[in-house]
C-alpha positions, 0 to 999 in steps of 0.5 A: 500500499503507498500514500499520495499526501494531498493537501485539500480542503473539504466540506463535509457532506454529512454534517457540512463542516469546513474542514481545512487538511493538512495533507493527512486529513482524511475525515471531518473533525466533527461528525468523523466521517469521510468519502470512499475515494481512495484505493490505496491513501490519498490516490483518488482511484475509488469509484465509489464515492459513498459516505464512509460511516464511522462505526468504531474507535480502537487504541492501538500501540497508544493511538486512537484509531478510527475504523469507518465502513462505506455506507455504499459498499460496505469497504471498512478502513482505519486511519488515525485521529487527529488532535482537532477530531470532536471528542464528545463524537468519538465517545459516541461512537464507542457507547453506541458500540457497546450498546450494540448499535450503530452510530 
């Protein structure tokens, strides 16, 4: 898997929040949704274009990792959370997961 760094600002298609990219940003800092646009990180080669819903937050090697599932094709991906991510949104995802429901 290769990584292509792209500095891109975007408006979240789920909640409408304006996000400022730093080349590593792949999800909305407010609702934690992203868009299924990559096959390999940053390549913009995926044809799907579905929204990637946050479905879990894990702790791996001391870092929080966001698990997202595409609402269109079902693929799951993991990505690191960022310092600017909404902590309450992450907590709600973990709570929903613990209840056995979706966020």
